[in-house]
C-alpha positions as CSV (number, residue, x, y, z in Angstrom):
1,M,51.0,90.6,88.2
2,E,52.2,87.1,89.1
3,I,51.5,87.9,92.8
4,E,47.8,88.8,91.7
5,A,47.7,85.9,89.6
6,F,48.9,83.2,92.0
7,L,46.4,84.6,94.5
8,E,43.4,84.4,92.3
9,F,44.1,81.1,91.6
10,L,44.3,80.2,95.0
11,S,41.0,81.8,95.6
12,A,39.5,79.8,92.7
13,Q,39.8,76.4,93.9
14,A,37.4,74.8,95.7
15,G,38.0,74.4,100.0
16,V,40.3,76.9,100.2
17,A,39.2,79.4,103.0
18,D,39.8,83.4,102.9
19,W,42.1,82.9,106.3
20,Q,44.2,80.4,103.9
21,I,44.8,83.0,100.9
22,A,45.2,86.0,103.6
23,Q,48.1,83.5,104.9
24,A,49.4,83.0,101.4
25,R,49.4,86.9,101.2
26,D,51.6,87.0,104.1
27,A,53.9,84.5,103.3
28,V,54.4,86.1,100.1
29,E,55.2,89.6,101.4
30,V,57.6,88.1,104.2
31,Y,59.7,86.1,101.2
32,Y,60.0,89.3,98.9
33,E,60.6,91.8,102.1
34,K,62.7,89.7,104.2
35,Y,64.1,87.4,102.2
36,R,64.8,89.1,98.9
37,G,64.9,92.6,100.4
38,I,62.0,94.0,97.6
39,P,59.4,96.1,99.0
40,L,55.8,95.6,97.6
41,E,53.1,97.9,97.1
42,P,49.4,97.6,96.9
43,V,48.1,97.2,93.4
44,G,44.6,97.3,92.2
45,T,41.7,96.3,94.9
46,G,44.2,94.8,97.6
47,G,47.0,93.1,95.6
48,I,50.5,93.2,96.0
49,A,53.4,93.4,93.8
50,P,57.1,94.1,94.0
51,R,58.2,97.8,93.3
52,K,60.7,98.1,90.4
53,Q,64.6,97.5,91.1
54,V,67.7,97.7,89.4
55,D,69.6,94.2,89.0
56,A,72.8,95.2,90.8
57,R,73.1,93.3,94.2
58,I,75.5,94.6,96.9
59,S,78.8,92.0,97.4
60,D,79.4,91.6,101.1
61,P,82.9,91.1,102.0
62,R,81.7,88.0,104.1
63,G,80.2,86.5,100.6
64,I,76.9,86.9,102.0
65,E,74.0,88.3,99.1
66,Q,72.8,91.7,100.0
67,S,69.1,93.2,99.3
68,P,69.4,95.4,95.5
69,V,69.3,99.1,96.0
70,V,65.4,100.0,95.2
71,P,65.4,103.2,92.9
72,E,63.8,106.6,94.4
73,P,60.0,106.9,93.2
74,E,59.9,109.2,90.1
75,G,59.9,112.8,90.3
76,S,62.9,112.5,93.3
77,R,66.0,114.6,93.6
78,S,69.2,113.2,92.2
79,G,71.7,112.2,94.6
80,T,69.2,111.2,97.1
81,K,69.7,107.5,96.5
82,A,71.9,105.6,99.2
83,D,75.3,104.4,98.4
84,M,74.9,100.8,99.6
85,D,78.0,100.0,99.2
86,A,79.9,102.8,101.1
87,L,77.2,102.6,104.0
88,E,77.4,98.8,104.6
89,K,81.5,99.2,104.6
90,A,81.0,102.3,107.2
91,T,78.5,100.0,109.1
92,F,81.3,97.1,109.2
93,T,83.4,99.3,110.7
94,A,81.5,100.7,113.3
95,L,79.8,97.5,114.2
96,R,83.7,95.6,114.5
97,T,85.0,99.2,116.5
98,E,82.1,98.5,119.0
99,H,83.1,95.0,119.2
100,Y,79.5,93.7,118.7
101,A,79.0,89.7,118.2
102,L,79.0,88.1,114.4
103,K,75.4,87.7,114.8
104,T,74.4,91.2,115.5
105,E,76.5,92.3,112.7
106,R,74.5,90.2,110.5
107,S,71.0,91.2,112.3
108,Y,72.0,95.0,112.2
109,L,72.8,95.0,108.3
110,H,69.3,93.1,107.5
111,W,67.3,95.5,109.2
112,I,69.2,98.9,107.8
113,R,68.8,97.1,104.3
114,R,65.0,96.5,105.1
115,F,64.5,100.4,106.6
116,I,66.6,101.9,103.6
117,G,64.6,99.6,100.9
118,Y,61.1,100.4,102.9
119,H,61.9,104.2,102.0
120,H,63.1,103.2,98.3
121,G,66.6,103.5,98.7
122,R,66.7,106.9,100.1
123,R,70.1,108.2,101.9
124,P,69.6,107.6,105.9
125,S,70.9,111.5,106.2
126,L,67.9,112.7,103.9
127,M,65.5,110.8,106.7
128,G,64.8,111.8,110.0
129,A,62.4,111.0,112.7
130,A,59.5,110.6,110.7
131,E,61.0,108.2,108.6
132,I,61.7,106.0,111.4
133,H,58.1,106.2,112.9
134,Q,57.0,105.2,109.7
135,F,59.1,102.0,109.2
136,L,58.8,100.9,113.1
137,S,54.8,101.4,113.0
138,H,54.6,99.4,109.5
139,L,56.6,96.3,111.4
140,A,54.1,96.5,114.3
141,L,50.8,97.6,112.4
142,S,51.3,95.9,108.9
143,K,53.7,92.8,109.6
144,R,52.9,92.5,113.3
145,V,56.4,91.4,114.4
146,A,57.3,90.5,117.9
147,A,58.3,93.2,120.5
148,S,61.9,91.6,120.6
149,T,61.8,92.0,116.7
150,Q,60.5,95.7,116.9
151,N,63.5,96.4,119.3
152,Q,65.8,94.5,117.5
153,A,65.2,96.8,114.0
154,L,64.9,100.0,116.7
155,N,68.3,99.1,118.1
156,A,70.2,98.8,114.6
157,I,68.3,102.0,113.2
158,V,69.6,104.4,116.4
159,F,73.1,102.4,115.7
160,L,73.2,103.6,112.1
161,Y,72.3,107.3,113.1
162,R,74.6,107.3,116.3
163,K,77.7,105.3,115.1
164,V,77.4,105.6,111.4
165,V,75.3,108.5,109.7
166,K,75.9,110.8,113.1
167,K,72.9,112.5,113.2
168,E,70.6,113.5,115.4
169,V,67.1,112.2,114.3
170,G,64.5,113.7,116.8
171,D,62.3,112.3,118.9
172,F,60.2,109.3,117.4
173,S,59.3,107.7,120.6
174,D,55.5,107.7,120.0
175,F,55.5,104.9,117.3
176,P,53.0,101.9,118.1
177,R,55.0,99.3,119.8
178,A,54.5,96.0,119.5
179,R,53.0,94.0,122.4
180,R,55.4,92.1,124.6
181,P,53.6,88.8,125.8
182,K,54.4,87.1,129.2
183,R,55.7,83.8,128.6
184,L,56.8,81.3,131.6
185,P,59.5,79.2,130.6
186,V,59.1,75.6,129.4
187,V,60.1,73.2,132.6
188,L,61.0,69.4,132.7
189,S,60.5,67.0,135.6
190,R,63.3,65.6,136.5
191,L,62.3,62.2,135.4
192,E,61.9,64.1,131.8
193,V,65.4,65.4,132.1
194,Q,66.7,62.1,132.8
195,A,64.6,60.3,129.9
196,L,65.9,63.1,127.6
197,L,69.7,63.2,128.5
198,S,69.6,59.6,128.5
199,R,68.5,59.5,124.3
200,V,71.6,61.8,123.8
201,D,75.4,60.5,122.6
202,G,78.3,61.5,121.4
203,V,79.8,64.8,121.7
204,E,76.3,66.5,121.7
205,G,75.3,64.2,124.9
206,L,77.9,65.9,126.8
207,L,76.9,69.1,125.6
208,T,73.3,68.5,127.1
209,R,74.5,67.0,130.5
210,L,76.4,69.9,130.6
211,L,74.2,72.6,129.8
212,Y,71.9,71.1,132.6
213,G,74.6,70.7,135.6
214,T,75.5,74.3,135.0
215,G,72.7,76.5,133.4
216,M,74.8,77.5,130.8
217,R,73.0,79.2,127.8
218,V,74.2,76.6,124.7
219,S,76.6,79.2,123.2
220,E,78.3,80.0,126.3
221,A,78.8,76.4,126.3
222,L,80.4,75.7,122.7
223,R,82.8,78.9,123.6
224,L,84.3,77.2,126.3
225,R,88.2,77.1,126.5
226,V,90.4,74.5,127.8
227,Q,91.8,77.0,130.4
228,D,88.2,77.8,131.5
229,L,87.5,74.1,133.3
230,A,89.0,73.9,136.5
231,F,88.6,70.3,137.5
232,E,90.6,70.9,141.0
233,R,88.7,74.1,141.9
234,N,85.1,72.3,140.9
235,E,83.7,75.6,139.0
236,I,83.5,76.5,135.2
237,T,84.3,80.1,134.3
238,V,81.9,81.6,131.3
239,R,83.7,84.1,129.7
240,A,82.0,87.4,127.9
241,G,78.1,85.8,128.5
242,K,75.4,87.8,128.0
243,G,76.2,91.5,128.6
244,D,79.7,90.8,127.9
245,K,80.1,89.6,131.6
246,D,82.3,86.9,133.2
247,R,80.8,84.0,135.8
248,R,81.5,81.0,137.7
249,V,79.4,78.2,137.5
250,P,79.4,74.8,139.5
251,F,81.7,72.0,137.8
252,P,79.4,68.8,137.8
253,A,81.3,65.8,139.6
254,S,79.7,63.4,137.4
255,L,81.4,64.7,133.9
256,K,84.7,65.0,135.4
257,A,85.9,61.8,134.2
258,E,84.2,61.9,130.8
259,L,85.3,65.8,129.9
260,Y,88.7,64.0,130.9
261,Q,88.6,61.8,128.2
262,H,87.2,64.1,125.9
263,L,89.7,66.2,126.4
264,D,92.2,63.7,125.4
265,G,90.6,63.3,122.1
266,R,90.8,66.9,121.8
267,R,94.5,67.1,122.7
268,Y,95.2,64.3,119.8
269,Q,93.3,66.4,117.4
270,Y,95.3,69.6,118.5
271,E,98.3,67.7,117.7
272,E,97.0,66.6,114.5
273,D,96.0,70.1,113.6
274,R,99.5,71.6,114.7
275,N,101.5,69.1,112.6
276,Q,99.4,70.4,109.5
277,G,100.3,74.1,110.4
278,L,96.3,74.7,111.4
279,H,96.3,74.9,114.9
280,E,95.3,78.6,115.4
281,V,92.3,79.3,116.7
282,E,89.8,82.5,117.5
283,V,90.9,84.8,120.2
284,P,89.0,87.5,122.0
285,G,89.3,91.3,120.5
286,A,93.2,92.1,120.3
287,L,94.4,89.4,122.4
288,S,96.5,88.4,119.6
289,Q,98.3,91.2,119.1
290,K,99.2,91.6,122.8
291,Y,100.2,87.7,123.2
292,P,100.8,86.4,119.3
293,K,101.2,82.9,120.6
294,A,97.8,83.0,122.1
295,P,96.2,81.8,119.2
296,Y,98.4,78.5,119.0
297,E,98.4,77.6,122.4
298,W,96.2,74.6,124.4
299,K,94.6,76.2,126.7
300,W,93.3,78.6,124.2
301,Q,91.7,76.2,122.1
302,F,88.0,75.4,122.3
303,V,86.6,72.4,124.3
304,F,84.2,71.8,122.0
305,A,85.8,71.9,118.3
306,A,84.0,71.5,115.0
307,P,85.3,68.0,113.0
308,N,86.5,70.2,110.0
309,Y,87.9,73.6,109.2
310,S,86.2,76.6,107.9
311,A,87.0,80.0,106.7
312,D,86.7,82.9,109.4
313,P,83.7,84.9,108.4
314,R,85.7,88.4,109.6
315,S,88.9,87.2,108.6
316,G,88.8,84.8,105.9
317,T,91.4,82.6,108.1
318,R,91.3,78.6,107.5
319,R,91.1,77.0,110.9
320,R,89.1,74.9,113.3
321,H,86.1,76.7,115.3
322,H,83.6,75.3,117.8
323,L,80.8,72.9,117.0
324,H,77.7,74.8,115.6
325,E,74.8,75.1,117.8
326,V,72.9,73.4,115.2
327,R,73.9,70.3,116.0
328,V,73.3,70.3,119.5
329,Q,69.7,71.6,118.7
330,R,69.0,68.7,116.4
331,A,70.1,66.2,118.9
332,V,67.7,67.5,121.6
333,K,64.8,67.9,119.5
334,R,65.4,64.2,118.2
335,A,66.2,63.1,122.0
336,A,62.7,65.0,123.1
337,A,60.7,62.9,120.4
338,D,62.3,59.9,121.3
339,A,61.4,60.2,124.9
340,D,58.0,60.9,123.9
341,I,58.0,64.5,126.1
342,T,54.9,66.5,124.4
343,A,56.5,70.0,125.4
344,R,58.6,72.1,123.4
345,V,62.0,71.4,124.0
346,T,65.5,73.2,123.0
347,P,68.6,73.3,124.3
348,H,67.7,76.7,126.6
349,T,64.8,74.5,128.1
350,L,67.9,72.8,130.3
351,R,68.7,76.0,131.5
352,H,65.1,76.6,132.8
353,C,65.2,73.1,134.5
354,F,68.7,74.1,135.7
355,A,66.7,77.4,137.6
356,T,63.6,75.7,138.7
357,H,65.4,72.3,140.0
358,L,67.8,74.6,142.2
359,L,65.1,76.4,143.5
360,E,62.7,73.2,144.3
361,A,65.9,72.2,146.1
362,G,65.9,75.3,148.5
363,Q,68.6,77.2,146.9
364,D,67.9,81.1,147.4
365,I,67.1,82.9,144.4
366,R,69.8,85.5,145.0
367,T,72.6,82.0,144.1
368,V,70.3,81.3,141.2
369,Q,70.3,84.7,139.9
370,E,74.2,84.9,140.2
371,L,74.7,81.2,138.0
372,L,72.6,82.6,135.9
373,G,74.1,85.8,135.2
374,H,70.4,87.7,135.6
375,A,71.4,91.5,136.1
376,D,68.1,92.1,137.7
377,V,66.7,89.1,140.4
378,S,63.1,90.0,138.5
379,T,64.2,88.0,135.6
380,T,65.4,85.3,137.7
381,M,61.8,85.5,139.3
382,V,59.8,84.1,136.7
383,Y,61.6,80.3,137.8
384,T,59.1,80.5,141.1
385,H,56.3,80.4,139.0
386,V,56.8,76.9,137.4
387,L,58.0,75.3,140.8
388,N,56.0,72.0,140.8
389,R,53.9,73.2,143.8
390,G,51.8,75.0,141.2
391,P,51.8,78.8,140.8
392,M,53.2,80.6,143.8
393,G,53.7,77.4,145.3
394,I,49.8,77.4,146.1
395,V,48.2,74.4,147.2
396,S,44.5,73.8,145.1
397,P,41.6,74.2,147.4
398,L,40.4,70.8,145.8
399,D,43.2,69.1,147.2
400,T,42.2,70.2,150.7
401,L,38.8,68.7,151.0
């Protein structure tokens, strides 16, 4: 097979170590199984090759190319192959009935395809705890995925059986679990934050300053509506945050003038869209049915709107959405490089800095917990380990000599 030939070619090259060949093998497996949806099987002595597959691909109503259906192994019973088209339509319906986010939809569908592909395209109703156990073990032992990735796959499969197939599959809780490492958040000093923020311009600069000043997640900031900004009350309302919870965060006084100016530009953009009949905006849930005028009102417009129109991936309606988070991520990455910051910095790092710097300033941890929207204070406790006084606030004995 071509894969075996490629690996043999690599091994024949001078200076190529065994670990590099193993790394190449893993990369090929990820490419075939994750991005092309083609399960691989062992061939010969340690080689790998794609299993034979049908040529047809399932069409996705959102235009996403989906994985091919893998046929049953020889000797299998007829009628055991999953009808992927019907299954995915039923999954779409169940996910949207439960009001899952678009990212969750895509993630769950990806793992459902991989689960069925791993078992040669068998119908989920003909499988149960043993097959789920086998797949989750494969992810942990063969693919060495992170614990969060394995949990994501588990949640997708549980959703498939509970909400779509409506079948009890029994106990499979003894599968090998991927290790969940304990990681401390990356936190910058105040001088580093100042250097970072000074190197981000335009709307991305306003967004990054807002992230640090409020502790919002980047997705929460991008979804802000005009009515969520309460200038007089000095607060910003975060709607439908993680866990579908609302909360209030402080309105940085230093950003008020800049946000006023930004909203003036947004109002002009909104009026231009209105003249073209393209001022409709997405509103949560079925709110547009209860209040038909809501999607066209100024107060429901996104504060940080995209520069262009795009088709809604669910309804297909062409309208202006909010800015894509990639723009903020790239701006922060460039600014960190320009500021010569060696730590790995992302927009979420500013949320960590917000929490840590508040604790350093003497704020109590319960207040910080509420501002961050954490359900459990133990989640917020991680920031007590990254204060600039050293772990747990302990002074090194070397400094006491």
